[in-house]
Residue frames relative to the residue before (quaternion, step in Angstrom):
aa qw qx qy qz dx dy dz
X 1.0000 0.0000 0.0000 0.0000 0.00 0.00 0.00
X 0.6717 0.4986 -0.3188 0.4455 3.56 0.84 -0.93
X 0.6319 0.5392 -0.3163 0.4582 3.59 1.04 -0.89
X 0.6433 0.5173 -0.3181 0.4662 3.60 1.03 -0.80
X 0.6027 0.5147 -0.3566 0.4947 3.64 1.03 -0.75
X 0.6743 0.5083 -0.3077 0.4385 3.63 0.73 -1.03
X 0.6869 0.4991 -0.3041 0.4320 3.52 0.87 -0.80
X 0.6174 0.5670 -0.2789 0.4686 3.43 1.20 -0.94
X 0.6589 0.5219 -0.2541 0.4785 3.55 1.07 -0.95
X 0.6651 0.5249 -0.3144 0.4281 3.51 1.08 -0.77
X 0.6241 0.5327 -0.3227 0.4718 3.57 1.27 -0.41
X 0.6902 -0.4364 0.2647 0.5130 3.55 1.19 -0.54
X 0.6303 -0.5492 0.3819 0.3939 3.56 -1.29 0.14
X 0.7420 0.2845 -0.1870 0.5775 3.62 1.23 -0.51
X 0.1597 0.8159 -0.5403 0.1301 3.57 -0.35 1.02
X 0.3369 -0.6266 0.6410 0.2881 3.50 -1.46 0.37
X 0.1146 -0.7628 0.6344 0.0503 3.51 -1.19 0.83
X 0.0005 0.8031 -0.5934 0.0546 3.58 -0.95 1.05
X 0.4530 -0.6235 0.5426 0.3343 3.43 -1.22 0.51
X 0.0074 -0.8582 0.4989 -0.1205 3.60 -0.56 1.04
X 0.2503 -0.7014 0.6323 0.2136 3.59 -1.33 0.23
X 0.2958 -0.7468 0.5761 0.1514 3.40 -1.05 0.89
X 0.0406 0.7819 -0.6212 0.0329 3.62 -1.09 0.75
X 0.3540 -0.7064 0.5697 0.2259 3.50 -1.49 0.14
X 0.0304 0.7658 -0.6377 0.0771 3.50 -0.94 1.00
X 0.8464 -0.0726 -0.0259 0.5270 3.54 -0.78 1.12
X 0.7328 -0.4870 0.2144 0.4242 3.37 1.00 1.10
X 0.6846 0.4346 -0.2965 0.5044 3.56 1.40 0.13
X 0.5006 -0.6162 0.5081 0.3339 3.58 -1.14 0.64
X 0.0372 0.7427 -0.6686 -0.0066 3.41 -1.36 0.68
X 0.2772 -0.7773 0.5519 0.1197 3.56 -1.14 0.56
X 0.2085 -0.7182 0.6534 0.1172 3.50 -1.18 0.82
X 0.0726 -0.8307 0.5512 -0.0297 3.68 -0.38 1.18
X 0.3390 -0.6926 0.5918 0.2350 3.49 -1.26 0.52
X 0.0655 -0.8471 0.5267 -0.0278 3.57 -0.46 1.19
X 0.4170 -0.6617 0.5332 0.3224 3.73 -0.72 0.73
X 0.5895 -0.6208 0.3915 0.3375 3.51 -1.01 0.71
X 0.6230 0.6065 -0.3158 0.3798 3.44 1.23 -0.87
X 0.6624 0.5266 -0.2660 0.4617 3.48 1.29 -0.63
X 0.4949 0.6929 -0.4008 0.3381 3.67 1.18 -0.54
X 0.6937 0.4040 -0.3121 0.5080 3.68 0.65 -1.00
X 0.6347 0.5330 -0.3679 0.4216 3.79 0.82 -0.40
X 0.6943 0.4901 -0.2736 0.4504 3.51 0.92 -0.88
X 0.8026 0.2966 -0.0630 0.5136 3.37 0.84 -1.33
X 0.0657 0.8316 -0.5473 0.0678 3.57 0.25 1.29
X 0.4351 -0.7129 0.4786 0.2709 3.54 -0.81 0.98
X 0.1769 0.7872 -0.5625 0.1806 3.61 -0.34 1.29
X 0.1775 0.8402 -0.5014 0.1060 3.52 1.00 0.79
X 0.5571 0.5987 -0.4041 0.4098 3.46 1.25 -0.34
X 0.6418 0.5324 -0.3152 0.4532 3.58 1.23 -0.40
X 0.6865 0.4680 -0.2060 0.5170 3.44 1.45 -0.48
X 0.4017 -0.6955 0.5129 0.3030 3.76 -0.59 0.91
X 0.6610 -0.5357 0.3641 0.3788 3.55 -1.22 0.69
X 0.7106 0.4886 -0.2976 0.4096 3.51 0.80 -0.84
X 0.7092 0.3986 -0.2719 0.5141 3.57 1.31 0.15
X 0.4801 0.6541 -0.4406 0.3841 3.54 1.35 0.08
X 0.2829 -0.7892 0.5310 0.1231 3.48 -1.10 0.79
X 0.7452 0.3229 -0.2646 0.5199 3.62 1.06 0.37
X 0.5513 -0.5422 0.5042 0.3844 3.52 -1.34 0.24
X 0.6414 -0.5266 0.3791 0.4093 3.58 -1.27 0.40
X 0.5394 -0.6522 0.4475 0.2887 3.49 -1.01 0.88
X 0.2235 -0.7676 0.5902 0.1119 3.46 -0.86 1.01
X 0.2851 -0.8186 0.4684 0.1710 3.51 -0.16 1.39
X 0.5518 0.6277 -0.3969 0.3794 3.57 1.22 -0.38
X 0.6486 0.5400 -0.3175 0.4323 3.58 1.18 -0.66
X 0.5864 0.6390 -0.3844 0.3163 3.62 1.08 -0.59
X 0.6620 0.5183 -0.3765 0.3891 3.73 0.63 -0.80
X 0.6290 0.5326 -0.3464 0.4479 3.62 0.96 -0.74
X 0.6634 0.4871 -0.3042 0.4798 3.65 0.87 -0.99
X 0.6559 0.5117 -0.3221 0.4520 3.65 0.92 -0.99
X 0.7119 0.4619 -0.2943 0.4396 3.56 0.81 -0.89
X 0.5281 0.6028 -0.3780 0.4636 3.52 1.31 -0.50
X 0.6555 0.5067 -0.2961 0.4753 3.59 0.91 -0.91
X 0.7352 0.4672 -0.2263 0.4358 3.59 0.71 -1.27
X 0.7164 0.4412 -0.2504 0.4790 3.69 0.98 -0.75
X 0.7632 0.2801 -0.1590 0.5601 3.60 1.34 -0.22
X 0.0123 0.8764 -0.4799 0.0378 3.50 0.95 1.07
X 0.7586 0.3436 -0.2010 0.5158 3.62 1.14 -0.50
X 0.8128 0.2703 -0.1336 0.4984 3.46 1.25 -0.07
X 0.3791 0.7214 -0.4748 0.3323 3.50 1.16 0.78
X 0.1695 -0.8087 0.5581 0.0766 3.63 -1.10 0.63
X 0.0387 -0.8002 0.5983 0.0126 3.63 -0.70 0.93
X 0.3149 -0.6923 0.5963 0.2569 3.64 -1.00 0.64
X 0.6895 -0.5203 0.3161 0.3924 3.51 -1.20 0.22
X 0.4167 -0.6209 0.5938 0.2971 3.47 -1.37 0.55
X 0.1378 -0.7858 0.5923 0.1130 3.56 -1.12 0.57
X 0.0178 -0.8533 0.5135 -0.0885 3.46 -0.73 1.16
X 0.2973 -0.6970 0.6110 0.2291 3.56 -1.19 0.52
X 0.2479 -0.7640 0.5917 0.0687 3.49 -1.27 0.88
X 0.0804 -0.7623 0.6400 0.0537 3.60 -0.77 0.92
X 0.5987 0.5420 -0.3700 0.4592 3.53 0.03 1.20
X 0.6942 -0.4668 0.3580 0.4148 3.54 -1.39 -0.03
X 0.0597 0.7622 -0.6402 0.0747 3.66 -0.85 1.00
X 0.0236 -0.7704 0.6350 -0.0513 3.47 -1.18 0.90
X 0.1980 -0.7826 0.5857 0.0733 3.60 -0.91 1.07
X 0.0868 -0.8141 0.5715 0.0561 3.64 -0.66 0.85
X 0.3323 -0.7506 0.5113 0.2543 3.60 -0.35 1.02
X 0.5945 -0.5271 0.4492 0.4085 3.55 -1.29 0.24
X 0.5838 -0.6464 0.3339 0.3605 3.58 -0.81 0.92
X 0.6790 0.5033 -0.2986 0.4433 3.55 1.06 -0.82
X 0.6895 0.4998 -0.3062 0.4254 3.65 1.21 -0.10
X 0.4680 -0.6942 0.4098 0.3621 3.48 1.38 -0.16
X 0.7571 -0.4460 0.2635 0.3982 3.61 -1.36 0.02
X 0.6876 0.4619 -0.2562 0.4983 3.47 1.30 -0.47
X 0.3673 0.7656 -0.4634 0.2536 3.58 1.33 0.04
X 0.4140 -0.7065 0.5230 0.2365 3.63 -1.14 0.73
X 0.7088 0.4537 -0.2349 0.4863 3.56 1.15 -0.75
X 0.3477 0.7633 -0.5072 0.1979 3.60 -0.89 0.72
X 0.5800 -0.5058 0.4660 0.4366 3.57 -1.20 -0.77
X 0.2460 -0.7432 0.6123 0.1105 3.49 -1.19 0.86
X 0.0559 -0.8085 0.5850 0.0320 3.66 -0.62 0.85
X 0.0619 -0.8023 0.5913 -0.0528 3.56 -0.90 1.14
X 0.4967 -0.6746 0.4627 0.2899 3.57 -0.79 0.99
X 0.4678 -0.7057 0.4435 0.2940 3.64 -0.64 0.86
X 0.6018 0.5820 -0.3234 0.4410 3.56 1.32 -0.51
X 0.4907 0.7090 -0.4236 0.2777 3.54 1.28 -0.42
X 0.3872 -0.6417 0.5831 0.3134 3.69 -1.25 0.18
X 0.0775 -0.7929 0.6033 0.0366 3.53 -0.98 0.95
X 0.0715 -0.7868 0.6131 -0.0013 3.46 -0.93 0.91
X 0.3276 -0.7607 0.5265 0.1920 3.59 -0.82 1.07
X 0.2710 -0.7896 0.5367 0.1223 3.50 -0.69 1.03
X 0.7686 0.0180 0.0144 0.6393 3.57 1.28 -0.64
X 0.7630 0.4053 -0.2739 0.4226 3.58 -0.66 1.13
X 0.2783 0.8246 -0.4625 0.1691 3.62 1.26 0.11
X 0.7012 0.4553 -0.2632 0.4814 3.49 1.07 -1.07
X 0.6012 0.5063 -0.3992 0.4720 3.67 1.01 -0.41
X 0.6470 0.5512 -0.3276 0.4125 3.49 0.91 -0.81
X 0.6756 0.4553 -0.2835 0.5058 3.60 1.05 -0.86
X 0.6091 0.5248 -0.3638 0.4703 3.68 0.99 -0.67
X 0.5973 0.5390 -0.3604 0.4720 3.64 1.00 -0.81
X 0.6877 0.5183 -0.3097 0.4032 3.54 0.70 -0.99
X 0.6906 0.4712 -0.2552 0.4857 3.49 1.05 -0.96
X 0.6243 0.5307 -0.3477 0.4556 3.61 1.10 -0.55
X 0.6323 0.5468 -0.3174 0.4477 3.60 1.13 -0.78
X 0.6426 0.5341 -0.3575 0.4171 3.52 1.09 -0.59
X 0.6664 0.4438 -0.2666 0.5365 3.64 1.32 -0.44
X 0.8382 0.1182 -0.0059 0.5324 3.49 0.97 -0.67
X 0.1493 -0.8704 0.4635 0.0730 3.58 0.63 1.21
X 0.5904 0.6184 -0.3641 0.3694 3.54 1.13 -0.56
X 0.5386 0.6373 -0.3644 0.4135 3.49 1.36 -0.38
X 0.4977 0.7044 -0.3867 0.3266 3.54 1.36 -0.62
X 0.6915 0.5285 -0.2852 0.4013 3.55 0.97 -0.56
X 0.5594 0.5783 -0.3613 0.4713 3.52 1.43 -0.23
X 0.4586 -0.7437 0.4594 0.1597 3.41 -1.30 0.60
X 0.0748 -0.7543 0.6477 0.0765 3.48 -1.30 0.35
X 0.3535 -0.7283 0.5100 0.2909 3.62 -0.91 0.62
X 0.1672 -0.7691 0.6158 0.0374 3.41 -1.26 0.81
X 0.2503 -0.7692 0.5790 0.1024 3.53 -0.76 1.07
X 0.0898 -0.8103 0.5790 0.0126 3.62 -0.33 1.25
X 0.1113 -0.7102 0.6946 0.0278 3.47 -1.24 1.04
X 0.3602 -0.6880 0.5864 0.2304 3.44 -1.09 0.84
X 0.0611 0.8093 -0.5702 0.1270 3.63 -0.64 1.14
X 0.1899 -0.8247 0.5265 0.0811 3.55 0.21 1.30
X 0.8218 0.1312 -0.1366 0.5373 3.51 -0.75 1.03
X 0.4034 -0.7379 0.4501 0.3003 3.57 1.27 0.09
X 0.2738 0.7944 -0.4945 0.2222 3.62 1.09 0.68
X 0.7600 0.3695 -0.2624 0.4658 3.65 0.86 -0.51
X 0.4012 0.7570 -0.4560 0.2409 3.76 1.23 -0.17
X 0.7000 0.4546 -0.3122 0.4538 3.62 0.71 -0.94
X 0.6401 0.5133 -0.3458 0.4552 3.61 0.82 -0.72
X 0.6027 0.5334 -0.3333 0.4911 3.62 1.15 -0.84
X 0.6372 0.5336 -0.3379 0.4417 3.64 0.75 -0.90
X 0.6975 0.5026 -0.2547 0.4428 3.51 0.93 -1.06
X 0.6382 0.5395 -0.2760 0.4749 3.51 1.16 -0.94
X 0.6903 0.4820 -0.2782 0.4624 3.55 0.91 -0.90
X 0.7905 0.3666 -0.2112 0.4429 3.62 0.93 -0.62
X 0.6029 0.6270 -0.3643 0.3328 3.56 1.03 -0.65
X 0.7253 0.4129 -0.1874 0.5180 3.56 1.30 -0.70
X 0.4641 0.6718 -0.4476 0.3646 3.56 1.29 0.00
X 0.1556 -0.7913 0.5835 0.0962 3.52 -1.00 0.78
X 0.3516 -0.7777 0.4928 0.1694 3.57 -0.47 1.17
X 0.5111 -0.6533 0.4731 0.2969 3.55 -0.76 0.97
X 0.5308 -0.6244 0.4923 0.2934 3.54 -1.10 0.89
X 0.5832 -0.5705 0.4083 0.4095 3.61 -1.11 0.47
X 0.5914 0.5705 -0.3508 0.4492 3.60 1.03 -0.83
X 0.6713 0.5006 -0.3032 0.4548 3.63 0.83 -1.00
X 0.6249 0.5468 -0.3253 0.4524 3.55 1.02 -0.92
X 0.6353 0.5180 -0.3200 0.4751 3.59 0.95 -0.90
X 0.6980 0.5120 -0.2899 0.4080 3.52 0.70 -1.13
X 0.7623 0.4051 -0.2071 0.4603 3.55 0.99 -0.99
X 0.6390 0.5587 -0.3641 0.3835 3.66 1.11 -0.34
X 0.1960 -0.8298 0.5212 0.0358 3.47 -0.25 1.42
X 0.6167 0.5794 -0.3399 0.4104 3.61 1.26 -0.20
X 0.6618 0.5231 -0.2766 0.4604 3.44 1.15 -0.83
X 0.3462 -0.7712 0.4883 0.2166 3.60 -0.30 1.18
X 0.6263 0.5501 -0.3532 0.4246 3.56 0.97 -0.85
X 0.6839 0.4898 -0.2996 0.4502 3.64 0.93 -1.01
X 0.5811 0.5760 -0.3479 0.4576 3.61 1.22 -0.79
X 0.6606 0.4900 -0.3279 0.4647 3.57 0.95 -0.88
X 0.6733 0.5378 -0.3069 0.4040 3.61 0.90 -0.88
X 0.6153 0.5175 -0.3196 0.5015 3.52 1.20 -0.74
X 0.6817 0.4683 -0.3031 0.4733 3.56 1.02 -0.67
X 0.5946 0.5951 -0.3637 0.4001 3.55 1.15 -0.68
X 0.5671 0.6026 -0.3870 0.4068 3.51 1.02 -0.62
X 0.7211 0.4357 -0.2388 0.4829 3.52 0.93 -0.76
X 0.6008 0.5603 -0.3270 0.4671 3.61 1.35 -0.26
X 0.7309 0.3422 -0.2085 0.5524 3.62 0.91 -0.83
X 0.4991 -0.7067 0.4266 0.2635 3.61 -0.67 1.14
X 0.6995 0.4705 -0.2983 0.4476 3.56 0.73 -0.97
X 0.6345 0.4999 -0.3318 0.4873 3.75 1.15 -0.43
X 0.6175 0.6068 -0.3556 0.3521 3.61 0.89 -0.80
X 0.8531 0.0512 -0.0973 0.5100 3.57 -0.72 1.03
X 0.6698 0.4690 -0.2772 0.5045 3.57 1.40 0.10
X 0.6106 0.5395 -0.3287 0.4775 3.57 1.28 0.24
X 0.4074 -0.6780 0.5827 0.1866 3.52 -1.06 1.14
X 0.1839 -0.8369 0.5104 0.0722 3.52 -0.20 1.31
X 0.7693 0.4005 -0.2278 0.4426 3.63 1.03 -0.30
X 0.7701 0.2864 -0.1675 0.5449 3.62 1.05 -0.68
X 0.4338 -0.6857 0.5244 0.2582 3.40 -1.34 0.44
X 0.6914 0.2938 -0.2918 0.5920 3.70 1.17 0.26
X 0.3022 -0.7389 0.5781 0.1686 3.54 -1.27 0.50
X 0.4011 -0.7129 0.5113 0.2634 3.55 -0.76 0.90
X 0.7153 -0.5137 0.3037 0.3635 3.46 -1.41 0.62
X 0.7742 0.3597 -0.1925 0.4839 3.61 0.98 -0.77
X 0.3970 0.7469 -0.4555 0.2775 3.52 1.32 0.16
X 0.4445 -0.6823 0.5258 0.2456 3.53 -1.25 0.59
X 0.5367 0.6325 -0.3724 0.4161 3.61 1.40 0.06
X 0.2800 -0.7572 0.5647 0.1712 3.51 -1.11 0.61
X 0.7917 0.2796 -0.0580 0.5400 3.50 0.96 -0.95
X 0.2867 -0.6927 0.6181 0.2367 3.69 -1.33 0.10
X 0.5630 -0.6080 0.4346 0.3529 3.52 -1.14 0.74
X 0.6760 0.4902 -0.3202 0.4475 3.54 0.98 -0.85
X 0.6211 0.5185 -0.3827 0.4460 3.62 1.07 -0.44
X 0.6545 0.5019 -0.3145 0.4699 3.56 0.99 -0.67
X 0.6250 0.5285 -0.3191 0.4778 3.57 1.10 -0.70
X 0.6761 0.4979 -0.2904 0.4590 3.57 0.85 -1.05
X 0.6741 0.5026 -0.2991 0.4512 3.57 0.92 -0.81
X 0.6578 0.4977 -0.3044 0.4765 3.48 1.06 -0.81
X 0.5971 0.5307 -0.3676 0.4761 3.58 1.05 -0.51
X 0.6831 0.4734 -0.3070 0.4636 3.60 0.96 -0.79
X 0.5472 0.5947 -0.3641 0.4630 3.49 1.15 -0.57
X 0.7451 0.4039 -0.2139 0.4857 3.59 0.97 -0.76
X 0.4703 -0.6864 0.4396 0.3383 3.52 1.33 -0.34
X 0.5074 0.6316 -0.4114 0.4176 3.46 1.39 0.53
X 0.3619 -0.7266 0.5361 0.2316 3.60 -1.11 0.59
X 0.7902 0.0795 -0.0414 0.6062 3.56 1.14 -0.53
X 0.6551 -0.5720 0.3571 0.3408 3.45 -1.25 0.52
X 0.1190 0.7810 -0.6071 0.0858 3.51 -1.01 0.82
X 0.6805 -0.4522 0.3318 0.4716 3.57 -1.19 0.05
X 0.1178 -0.8062 0.5785 0.0389 3.55 -0.92 0.91
X 0.5480 -0.6379 0.4356 0.3209 3.55 -1.13 0.54
X 0.6559 -0.4390 0.4219 0.4462 3.58 -1.38 0.11
X 0.6643 0.5121 -0.3285 0.4342 3.63 0.85 -0.85
X 0.5892 0.5627 -0.3234 0.4813 3.52 1.15 -0.76
X 0.6477 0.5173 -0.3090 0.4663 3.61 0.86 -0.94
X 0.6640 0.5392 -0.2946 0.4261 3.46 0.79 -1.15
X 0.6664 0.5270 -0.2715 0.4523 3.55 1.04 -1.02
X 0.6657 0.4929 -0.3058 0.4694 3.48 0.94 -0.87
X 0.6869 0.4842 -0.2961 0.4539 3.59 0.85 -0.81
X 0.6537 0.5081 -0.3039 0.4714 3.59 1.00 -0.85
X 0.6175 0.5713 -0.3263 0.4311 3.61 1.08 -0.89
X 0.7364 0.4176 -0.2695 0.4589 3.54 0.78 -1.07
X 0.6052 0.5503 -0.3673 0.4427 3.59 1.05 -0.54
X 0.7079 0.4668 -0.2807 0.4496 3.53 0.91 -0.83
X 0.6040 0.5430 -0.3448 0.4706 3.48 1.25 -0.67
X 0.6728 0.5258 -0.3075 0.4199 3.51 0.92 -0.85
X 0.6157 0.5419 -0.3306 0.4668 3.61 1.29 -0.65
X 0.7687 0.3986 -0.1860 0.4644 3.63 1.10 -0.76
X 0.6224 0.4699 -0.4055 0.4769 3.55 1.14 0.23
X 0.4609 -0.7386 0.4131 0.2672 3.63 -0.35 1.13
X 0.6629 0.5332 -0.2833 0.4428 3.51 0.90 -1.02
X 0.6423 0.5174 -0.3128 0.4710 3.55 1.08 -0.76
X 0.6321 0.4980 -0.3414 0.4857 3.51 1.06 -0.66
X 0.6388 0.5159 -0.3416 0.4572 3.62 0.92 -0.65
X 0.6021 0.5373 -0.3610 0.4674 3.51 1.16 -0.76
X 0.6961 0.4835 -0.3068 0.4329 3.63 0.86 -0.85
X 0.6814 0.4584 -0.2946 0.4887 3.58 1.08 -0.54
X 0.5120 -0.6600 0.4301 0.3425 3.54 1.20 -0.17
X 0.4531 0.7045 -0.4168 0.3529 3.65 1.27 0.32
X 0.7488 0.1789 -0.1249 0.6259 3.59 1.23 -0.24
X 0.3340 -0.7178 0.5725 0.2133 3.61 -1.07 0.65
X 0.6553 -0.5806 0.3302 0.3527 3.48 -1.12 0.65
X 0.6138 0.5506 -0.3161 0.4692 3.59 1.13 -0.74
X 0.6422 0.4940 -0.3131 0.4955 3.63 1.02 -0.76
X 0.6478 0.5334 -0.3161 0.4426 3.58 0.99 -0.93
X 0.6944 0.4922 -0.2711 0.4495 3.56 0.93 -1.00
X 0.6520 0.5594 -0.2786 0.4294 3.51 1.17 -0.87
X 0.8135 0.2895 -0.0985 0.4946 3.58 0.84 -1.08
X 0.7970 0.2832 -0.1861 0.5000 3.62 1.10 -0.18
X 0.4754 -0.7069 0.4559 0.2578 3.58 -1.16 0.47
X 0.6402 0.6449 -0.2974 0.2929 3.50 1.21 -0.39
X 0.6316 0.4806 -0.3599 0.4906 3.45 1.21 0.59
X 0.5123 0.6947 -0.3579 0.3560 3.32 1.54 -0.22
X 0.5889 -0.5818 0.4032 0.3901 3.74 -0.85 0.79
X 0.6679 0.4995 -0.3529 0.4242 3.68 0.77 -0.78
X 0.6734 0.5006 -0.2876 0.4617 3.51 1.06 -0.72
X 0.5817 0.5321 -0.3635 0.4963 3.53 1.09 -0.61
X 0.6770 0.4986 -0.3103 0.4436 3.59 0.92 -0.76
X 0.6402 0.4901 -0.3257 0.4938 3.47 1.13 -0.66
X 0.5926 0.5578 -0.3489 0.4647 3.56 1.07 -0.45
X 0.6235 0.5208 -0.3112 0.4931 3.51 1.07 -0.85
X 0.6868 0.4829 -0.2985 0.4539 3.59 0.75 -0.94
X 0.6430 0.5142 -0.3059 0.4780 3.56 0.99 -0.71
X 0.6300 0.5579 -0.2845 0.4593 3.46 1.00 -0.91
X 0.6056 0.5477 -0.3553 0.4550 3.57 0.98 -0.93
X 0.7393 0.4485 -0.2518 0.4347 3.60 0.61 -1.08
X 0.6176 0.5216 -0.3545 0.4700 3.60 1.08 -0.71
X 0.6666 0.5171 -0.2980 0.4466 3.64 0.91 -0.79
X 0.6759 0.4843 -0.2951 0.4706 3.45 1.14 -0.73
X 0.7141 0.4124 -0.2520 0.5065 3.57 0.99 -0.74
X 0.8023 0.1444 -0.1040 0.5697 3.68 0.91 -0.48
X 0.1074 -0.8598 0.4982 0.0329 3.55 0.50 1.21
X 0.7632 0.3567 -0.1830 0.5068 3.51 1.12 -0.59
X 0.7673 0.3427 -0.1588 0.5182 3.54 1.33 -0.16
X 0.3658 0.7688 -0.4750 0.2226 3.61 1.21 0.06
X 0.6218 0.5752 -0.3503 0.3997 3.51 1.06 -0.67
X 0.6189 0.4889 -0.3322 0.5172 3.65 1.15 -0.66
X 0.6207 0.5647 -0.3511 0.4154 3.61 0.88 -0.81
X 0.6466 0.5369 -0.3090 0.4451 3.57 1.03 -0.74
X 0.4827 0.6732 -0.4127 0.3788 3.60 1.20 -0.15
X 0.6295 0.5544 -0.3407 0.4246 3.51 1.22 -0.72
X 0.4363 0.6969 -0.4522 0.3457 3.59 1.19 -0.06
X 0.5999 0.5883 -0.3508 0.4134 3.58 1.18 -0.64
X 0.7054 0.5093 -0.2674 0.4142 3.51 1.19 -0.56
X 0.5555 0.6518 -0.3384 0.3900 3.45 1.44 -0.15
X 0.3529 -0.7066 0.5667 0.2344 3.68 -0.89 0.86
X 0.1593 -0.8443 0.5110 0.0251 3.48 -0.35 1.31
X 0.4460 0.6966 -0.4553 0.3295 3.62 1.31 0.12
X 0.6188 -0.5624 0.4095 0.3648 3.51 -1.18 0.59
X 0.7376 0.4539 -0.2762 0.4167 3.55 0.94 -0.69
X 0.4398 0.7021 -0.4483 0.3356 3.57 1.44 0.04
X 0.5406 -0.6769 0.4083 0.2878 3.59 -0.90 0.99
X 0.4946 0.6669 -0.4202 0.3661 3.56 1.30 -0.34
X 0.7654 0.3946 -0.2026 0.4663 3.63 0.94 -0.99
X 0.5183 0.6604 -0.4139 0.3520 3.65 1.22 -0.31
X 0.7803 0.1919 -0.1838 0.5661 3.57 -0.73 1.12
X 0.6828 0.4264 -0.2988 0.5125 3.68 1.12 -0.13
X 0.8039 0.0587 -0.0557 0.5892 3.57 0.23 -1.29
X 0.7929 0.2779 -0.1342 0.5254 3.52 1.06 -0.58
X 0.0268 0.7806 -0.6226 0.0471 3.47 -0.97 1.16
X 0.8225 -0.0069 -0.0894 0.5617 3.56 -0.71 1.22
X 0.7244 -0.4759 0.2393 0.4375 3.51 0.93 0.88
X 0.6488 0.5048 -0.3046 0.4811 3.62 1.38 0.01
X 0.4614 -0.6396 0.5233 0.3228 3.60 -1.05 0.79
X 0.2906 -0.7502 0.5757 0.1461 3.60 -0.96 0.88
X 0.3274 -0.7546 0.5517 0.1381 3.45 -1.32 0.65
X 0.4649 0.7181 -0.4053 0.3223 3.49 1.28 0.29
X 0.5716 -0.6068 0.4230 0.3552 3.61 -1.06 0.75
X 0.6352 0.5517 -0.3470 0.4144 3.56 1.00 -0.78
X 0.5860 0.6049 -0.3109 0.4405 3.47 1.18 -0.82
X 0.6341 0.5303 -0.2733 0.4920 3.58 1.07 -1.10
X 0.6817 0.5048 -0.2870 0.4451 3.56 0.70 -1.11
X 0.6725 0.4859 -0.3118 0.4630 3.55 0.86 -0.96
X 0.6464 0.5001 -0.3401 0.4651 3.66 1.01 -0.74
X 0.5906 0.5590 -0.3510 0.4642 3.59 1.11 -0.78
X 0.6235 0.5240 -0.3490 0.4635 3.64 0.97 -0.86
X 0.6406 0.4976 -0.3645 0.4573 3.76 0.80 -0.74
X 0.6736 0.4920 -0.3316 0.4407 3.57 0.78 -0.83
X 0.6366 0.5458 -0.3164 0.4436 3.55 0.95 -0.87
X 0.6709 0.4676 -0.2940 0.4948 3.54 0.84 -1.02
X 0.6593 0.5071 -0.3315 0.4454 3.71 0.79 -0.68
X 0.7085 0.4407 -0.2416 0.4954 3.51 1.19 -0.65
X 0.5905 -0.6336 0.3253 0.3796 3.53 1.36 0.42
X 0.5190 0.6308 -0.4134 0.4023 3.61 1.12 0.57
X 0.3651 -0.7335 0.5385 0.1966 3.59 -0.59 1.10
X 0.4644 -0.6941 0.4744 0.2784 3.57 -0.92 0.89
X 0.4036 -0.6928 0.5258 0.2840 3.68 -0.85 0.79
X 0.6852 -0.4855 0.3054 0.4490 3.62 -1.13 0.25
X 0.6174 0.5110 -0.3579 0.4792 3.65 1.17 -0.66
X 0.6700 0.4703 -0.3205 0.4767 3.68 0.83 -0.72
X 0.6371 0.5150 -0.3629 0.4440 3.63 1.03 -0.54
X 0.5829 0.5614 -0.3688 0.4572 3.50 1.13 -0.59
X 0.6267 0.4924 -0.3376 0.5008 3.64 1.01 -0.65
X 0.6699 0.5105 -0.3138 0.4384 3.56 0.90 -0.78
X 0.6350 0.5403 -0.3240 0.4471 3.49 1.09 -0.70
X 0.5520 0.5820 -0.4163 0.4281 3.73 1.17 -0.46
X 0.5968 0.5914 -0.3865 0.3802 3.69 1.03 -0.45
């Protein structure tokens, strides 16, 4: 106890004290400390204007990201998860092992002088979201988040640390995010939808947004999700009604019944790799075009859109078909541009007997 007080005083008269674990990385000590949320905004103050760009250790804060992270905390008070913040400390630090563990102990207390400079190497948006969440729900202040502290005199290593922490990070694919997001009711429905529509079942790539040449999959989960959003006229996922769910399910079942190649796939008369190579109708962009066309068909023919989709049988879905040239395909390559998807949707709408609105004709005129 006396040693701890001595160590604390050696850091300064005003100190932060945290329960912490000590470790060694690249020959240097670092510390993982448990910090109450209420102290996070006090330690990490945004003062980048005081620090020249060549010394800053983070990208510019994107304020538009903060509300979503804040609401994630507030809407899931018993089920949110945050990874550690990582920070550089320019100032006095002292680690005191627990008395029972001896001088080489890894568990103990970390003391940091309050006048130290702190720079976040990883987690600035989480830090800001925590600050905003505490304004609305101060009782969250007693909860904890782990912070990894690295001593960095003069903040000389902070930029390299930021680069090292981020350059090897792999962002999860959209399909994987959909598969693993159990809170989003729309995504939960889409994952279940794959098992409800025969042509999707066991033929959907659930983790990746692209399909390898030899894969036995024909569709991607994110492609089905995006196209279903367009069918409902939605830009991003949100809670949908039971009626919406039934519409999506019925739409894809009827589409699958009226695309000849999808029926060949169901019967085993064509393999997914051949379908993907020679036809456009499993491509994510084409699925999106089907969703857009479906939205307008349902709006124009609320009681007869199912019959209108029978005209899909008459469409030439091969990559060489002139319908897709300059729309989905340019110089033999599938395009990823939004205009190509809209132009493909126009083809489907006209083939299904729907006249283009003035707005859709403007899109057509761009061709």
